[in-house]
Backbone as CSV, one residue per row, in Angstrom:
resi,resn,N_x,N_y,N_z,CA_x,CA_y,CA_z,C_x,C_y,C_z
1,MET,-90.578,-277.372,-89.318,-89.930,-277.826,-90.537,-89.493,-276.650,-91.403
2,GLY,-90.170,-275.527,-91.334,-89.862,-274.380,-92.178,-88.409,-273.931,-92.142
3,PRO,-87.823,-273.702,-90.949,-86.430,-273.254,-90.896,-85.452,-274.249,-91.516
4,LYS,-85.733,-275.539,-91.378,-84.850,-276.552,-91.981,-84.879,-276.441,-93.495
5,VAL,-86.058,-276.274,-94.045,-86.200,-276.176,-95.502,-85.509,-274.916,-96.008
6,GLU,-85.709,-273.800,-95.327,-85.058,-272.551,-95.732,-83.544,-272.684,-95.698
7,ALA,-83.014,-273.287,-94.635,-81.566,-273.467,-94.516,-81.037,-274.397,-95.603
8,ALA,-81.760,-275.466,-95.888,-81.335,-276.405,-96.927,-81.358,-275.739,-98.299
9,CYS,-82.378,-274.943,-98.575,-82.458,-274.222,-99.856,-81.303,-273.238,-99.995
10,GLU,-81.013,-272.518,-98.936,-79.911,-271.556,-98.975,-78.575,-272.274,-99.196
11,PHE,-78.371,-273.392,-98.507,-77.153,-274.183,-98.688,-77.007,-274.613,-100.146
12,ALA,-78.070,-275.153,-100.721,-78.026,-275.615,-102.110,-77.730,-274.461,-103.066
13,ARG,-78.372,-273.319,-102.851,-78.146,-272.149,-103.712,-76.708,-271.649,-103.620
14,LEU,-76.181,-271.545,-102.408,-74.856,-270.964,-102.213,-73.712,-271.894,-102.608
15,THR,-73.915,-273.194,-102.463,-72.825,-274.140,-102.729,-72.964,-274.887,-104.046
16,GLY,-74.184,-274.957,-104.574,-74.422,-275.760,-105.766,-74.469,-277.251,-105.468
17,LYS,-74.415,-277.609,-104.189,-74.468,-279.015,-103.775,-75.871,-279.365,-103.314
18,LYS,-76.133,-280.653,-103.162,-77.427,-281.114,-102.669,-77.492,-280.977,-101.154
19,ALA,-78.679,-280.691,-100.656,-78.956,-280.706,-99.222,-80.018,-281.769,-98.998
20,VAL,-79.929,-282.465,-97.885,-80.889,-283.525,-97.581,-81.438,-283.310,-96.182
21,ILE,-82.747,-283.456,-96.055,-83.411,-283.360,-94.758,-84.020,-284.719,-94.461
22,GLY,-83.742,-285.242,-93.282,-84.310,-286.535,-92.907,-83.988,-286.873,-91.470
23,ALA,-84.565,-287.952,-91.013,-84.351,-288.413,-89.643,-82.984,-289.077,-89.523
24,LEU,-82.287,-288.796,-88.442,-80.960,-289.358,-88.238,-80.973,-290.882,-88.252
25,GLU,-82.032,-291.474,-87.733,-82.090,-292.942,-87.724,-82.223,-293.529,-89.134
26,ASP,-82.535,-292.692,-90.118,-82.644,-293.137,-91.514,-81.394,-292.812,-92.329
27,ILE,-80.291,-292.484,-91.667,-79.108,-291.992,-92.373,-78.619,-292.935,-93.474
28,GLU,-78.656,-294.243,-93.236,-78.201,-295.175,-94.275,-79.093,-295.096,-95.512
29,LYS,-80.401,-295.027,-95.306,-81.332,-294.909,-96.430,-81.181,-293.555,-97.115
30,ILE,-80.947,-292.505,-96.335,-80.781,-291.171,-96.903,-79.568,-291.148,-97.827
31,VAL,-78.462,-291.717,-97.382,-77.241,-291.756,-98.195,-77.468,-292.532,-99.487
32,LYS,-78.282,-293.577,-99.437,-78.593,-294.378,-100.625,-79.645,-293.712,-101.514
33,GLY,-80.253,-292.619,-101.036,-81.307,-291.952,-101.797,-82.660,-292.607,-101.650
34,GLU,-82.841,-293.407,-100.604,-84.089,-294.142,-100.388,-85.002,-293.478,-99.359
35,ALA,-84.546,-292.408,-98.726,-85.348,-291.717,-97.711,-84.918,-290.255,-97.668
36,GLY,-85.721,-289.448,-97.022,-85.388,-288.044,-96.850,-85.894,-287.164,-97.980
37,THR,-85.670,-285.880,-97.812,-86.043,-284.870,-98.794,-84.763,-284.288,-99.367
38,ILE,-84.621,-284.343,-100.679,-83.422,-283.836,-101.345,-83.737,-282.481,-101.958
39,ILE,-82.869,-281.518,-101.696,-83.012,-280.180,-102.263,-81.759,-279.909,-103.082
40,SER,-81.955,-279.571,-104.356,-80.806,-279.279,-105.214,-81.171,-278.175,-106.195
41,THR,-80.165,-277.684,-106.874,-80.376,-276.648,-107.888,-80.277,-277.232,-109.295
42,GLU,-80.300,-278.555,-109.405,-80.150,-279.210,-110.705,-81.346,-278.999,-111.629
43,LYS,-82.519,-278.822,-111.091,-83.737,-278.645,-111.890,-84.412,-277.344,-111.484
44,GLN,-85.232,-276.813,-112.378,-86.037,-275.648,-112.034,-87.398,-276.112,-111.566
45,GLY,-87.992,-275.368,-110.649,-89.319,-275.715,-110.165,-89.261,-276.756,-109.067
46,ILE,-90.368,-277.414,-108.863,-90.495,-278.425,-107.819,-90.705,-279.777,-108.469
47,GLU,-90.000,-280.761,-107.970,-90.133,-282.126,-108.480,-90.285,-283.050,-107.278
48,TRP,-91.225,-283.969,-107.347,-91.397,-284.923,-106.250,-91.843,-286.256,-106.796
49,TYR,-91.615,-287.297,-106.010,-92.020,-288.649,-106.389,-92.110,-289.503,-105.162
């Protein structure tokens, strides 16, 4: 999982867009924001729920 997180963080930093990590079979839920891990630069620190 480490390389995926690093790549997603770098993508978010370089583009200012959100990166999402999740299972392909959950793609519909991921798009709706109901599944997956979202990485963005909108907030400082770590936020989870």
